[in-house]
C-alpha positions, 0 to 999 in steps of 0.5 A: 478376365485371363489376360487372353480374354482381356486382350482380345477385348481391347482389340476388339474396342479399338476395332469397334471404333475404328469401323465407326470412325473414330479413329483411323486405320493407320491408327486403329494398326498402330495401337493393336501392334502396341498391345499384340503379340508380336507373331501376330501383325496387325494387318493380318488381325485387321484382315481377320476381323473383316467380313467375308461375305462367302458366308452371307448365304444362310439362303442362297440367293436362288433358293426356289422359296423366294423371288428376288430382284432390285426395285427403285423407288422415290424419295422426293425428300430425301435424295430423289430416286433411291435403289434397294433389294426387294425380296417376297415368297416366290408364291403370293397367295394373299398380300403380306406385310412387309419389312424394311431391312436397314443396313449398319454405316457401310451400304447395302453389302451381301449380309444385309441381303442375306437378311432380306432373304431370311425374312422373305424365307419367313414369309414376309416381303422385304425390302434393303435399300441402299443409302449409297444409291447417290453415290453409286451404290455399295461399293464391294468392299466395307472400307470404301462403303464407310467413307461414303456413307460419311458424305450422305446428309443424315437427315436426308437419308432418314427421309429416303428410309421414310420413303422406302417405308411408304414405298412398301406400303403402297406395293400391291403386294402388301397389307399395308403393315410395314416394320423396320429392322436395323443393325449398328447405323441401322438400328438407329435408322429404325429406332428414328422411324419409329418416331418419325412414321406415325403408322410403322407398325413396329421396329427392331433395333439391333445395337443401334446408337439411342434418340436422345431421351427426350424422344422417347415419348415421340415413339410410336411404334412398338419397340423390340432393341438388342443389345451386346453385353459387351458393347459399351459404347452403344449401352452408355446411352441405353439407360436413359432411354429407358427411362424416357421409353418408361415414363412415356409407357412406351410398348418395348422389349429389350434383350441383352445379350451377355459376353456378345460384341457389338455386331453378335449378329453378322454372321461374316464376321469373327465378331458373330455369335451363333447362339446370342444371333439365332435367339435374337433373330427369332424373336425379332421375327415372332415380333413382326409375325404378331405386330404385322399381323403375318397371316399365317405361318404355314402360309405356303401350304 
């Protein structure tokens, strides 16, 4: 590995620690300043690594092929009343399967809303709840969003997302077949729902922290996992969980993308890897189409 590549890897590891609450902003800035060249300040580097949500428009919110809105739903065992971003094809000729889209550890930001729109264009109903609803919703920036999400009770959030899946199952436009896809925190939550919900149709986890290995036998939904090759923090727990899945005979597919970082699917940050993200997304859509029985890829014809 070249000196520059090693430096980049160290910076990315520090950034990963910062965005996941393992080190503070001040600690990140101090540690980065100690390893980077004097020509680039740590603050400038942090700004360059932070998301640019102007890029979060692979599917424009005004795309005429979809309908978008915000909907509230009841979460009686969670926070009470929750809110999320609802996307469906503009024209529905028959009931459709649905996918629950679960955000990272910072609330419902524009990138996650764009992911929901991508699923709408692909022919699914998509619903992306905001775990920060009880605290006023996503505050408009990720730093404050992370701080707010740390205030939520983990078990309560599981119930909020479980209620969202049940909201979709009961929706008159839905066939009753519902899957879940999540990113980072959301990937962990998608796996948690595969344990929590007996009738979840499929779950896809992008670089999510794994459940304990002894919980693998309780997974009920088909799983697809996407791991980043450079993501040492998340990948460390995968072998034990994989062993548990194998021992229990569970249905899963695992993909690891070499030389990419945690967060590689998020196209609003420098960690984005276009080739890996597009391949992982293609696999994800095909997985949902198969397990949720999307009636036809040409549903709009």
